[in-house]
C-alpha positions in Angstrom: 95.9 104.6 109.1 95.2 107.7 107.0 93.5 109.7 109.7 96.5 111.9 110.6 97.9 115.1 109.2 101.6 115.4 108.5 103.9 118.1 107.3 105.4 118.0 103.8 109.0 118.9 103.1 107.8 122.4 102.2 106.2 122.7 105.6 102.6 122.4 104.4 100.1 120.4 106.5 98.9 117.4 104.5 95.8 115.5 105.4 96.6 111.9 104.7 92.9 111.2 104.0 93.6 112.6 100.5 95.3 109.3 99.7 92.4 107.1 100.5 91.4 105.0 97.5 94.9 105.1 96.1 97.5 102.4 96.0 100.4 103.6 98.2 104.1 102.8 98.4 105.3 104.2 101.7 109.1 104.4 102.0 111.4 105.7 104.8 114.2 107.4 102.9 117.6 108.9 103.5 120.0 111.0 101.4 123.3 109.6 102.5 122.6 105.8 102.4 123.9 103.0 100.2 120.3 102.6 99.1 119.8 106.3 98.3 120.0 105.6 94.5 116.6 103.9 95.0 115.1 107.3 94.7 115.6 106.9 90.9 113.6 103.7 90.9 110.9 105.1 93.1 110.5 108.0 90.8 110.3 105.6 87.8 107.5 103.7 89.6 105.6 106.9 90.2 106.1 107.9 86.6 105.0 104.5 85.3 102.0 103.8 87.6 101.0 107.2 89.0 98.2 107.7 86.4 96.9 104.3 87.4 96.5 105.4 91.0 99.9 104.7 92.6 101.2 107.3 95.0 104.7 107.0 96.3 105.2 108.7 99.7 108.7 109.4 101.0 109.4 109.9 104.7 112.9 111.0 105.5 114.3 109.4 108.6 117.6 110.0 110.4 117.4 107.0 112.8 119.7 104.7 110.8 123.3 105.7 110.8 122.4 109.4 110.9 122.0 109.2 107.1 119.5 111.9 106.8 121.0 114.9 108.7 119.7 117.7 106.4 116.9 120.2 106.9 113.7 119.7 104.9 114.9 122.3 102.4 118.2 120.5 101.9 116.5 117.1 101.5 114.1 118.6 98.9 116.9 120.2 97.0 119.0 117.0 97.1 116.1 114.8 95.9 115.1 117.2 93.1 118.7 117.9 91.9 120.0 114.3 92.0 116.9 112.2 91.2 114.2 114.6 89.9 111.8 113.5 92.6 108.2 114.6 92.1 106.4 112.2 94.3 105.2 113.4 97.7 107.8 113.8 100.3 107.2 114.6 104.0 109.1 116.1 106.8 111.5 113.9 108.8 109.9 111.4 111.1 110.9 108.7 113.5 109.9 105.3 112.2 110.8 103.4 115.4 111.1 104.1 119.1 109.2 106.2 121.6 108.9 109.2 119.1 107.6 106.9 116.3 105.1 108.8 114.2 101.5 107.5 114.2 101.7 106.3 110.5 104.7 104.1 111.2 103.2 103.0 114.5 100.3 101.6 112.5 102.4 100.2 109.7 104.6 98.2 112.1 101.9 97.2 114.6 100.9 93.5 114.9 97.4 94.7 115.9 96.9 96.5 112.6 98.1 93.5 110.5 99.8 90.5 111.9 101.4 89.6 108.5 104.0 92.4 108.4 104.7 93.6 111.9 107.9 94.7 113.6 110.3 97.6 113.7 111.8 99.1 110.6 115.3 97.6 110.1 116.9 100.3 107.8 116.4 103.0 105.3 114.3 102.4 102.2 111.9 99.7 103.7 108.7 99.8 101.6 105.1 99.1 102.5 102.5 98.6 99.7 99.0 99.6 100.7 95.9 98.6 98.8 93.1 100.9 97.8 91.1 99.8 100.8 93.9 100.8 103.2 95.3 97.3 104.0 99.0 96.6 104.0 99.4 94.0 101.3 103.2 93.7 101.2 106.4 94.8 103.0 109.7 94.9 101.2 113.2 95.2 102.8 115.7 97.8 101.9 117.5 95.5 99.6 114.5 95.1 97.4 115.0 97.6 94.6 112.0 99.6 93.3 112.5 98.0 89.8 112.5 94.5 91.2 110.1 92.0 89.7 108.5 91.2 93.0 107.7 94.8 93.9 106.5 95.7 90.4 104.2 92.6 90.2 102.8 93.5 93.6 102.0 97.0 92.5 100.5 95.8 89.2 98.2 93.4 91.2 97.0 96.4 93.2 96.5 98.9 90.5 94.7 96.5 88.1 91.0 96.3 88.9 89.9 92.7 89.6 87.4 91.4 87.1 
């Protein structure tokens, strides 16, 4: 899953292999969505668990209601100004369809993991990836970052097993 290179919002090429061994929360995001305030909770998760190995990765997507129409620069400014986002953000991607990026092709594939397959339904769907690269949970858009279920799942992954 982490074999590709993708562009950050600043246009830099990012080798996704740098995230191997980390716990990842991968989220398709949008700036003009009813769920956009979740940026605040995502940033809070990153602030709380980042030192323990959690990386939040945001992937802007304009496929749902055209709710991410801006340029990379506009998206970056919006996220910083309104939510103080410091977690890693990437260039806009397609998460469904024929132009689906490889990362999301893997995340939604039944071949990769039969437990959480299927197309992305809306903005702010979340995938929790364990340190070994397996998808351990998928959360719908309506599950807030500060929800008990999401926080407990993250804590299970960042806490080393005895």
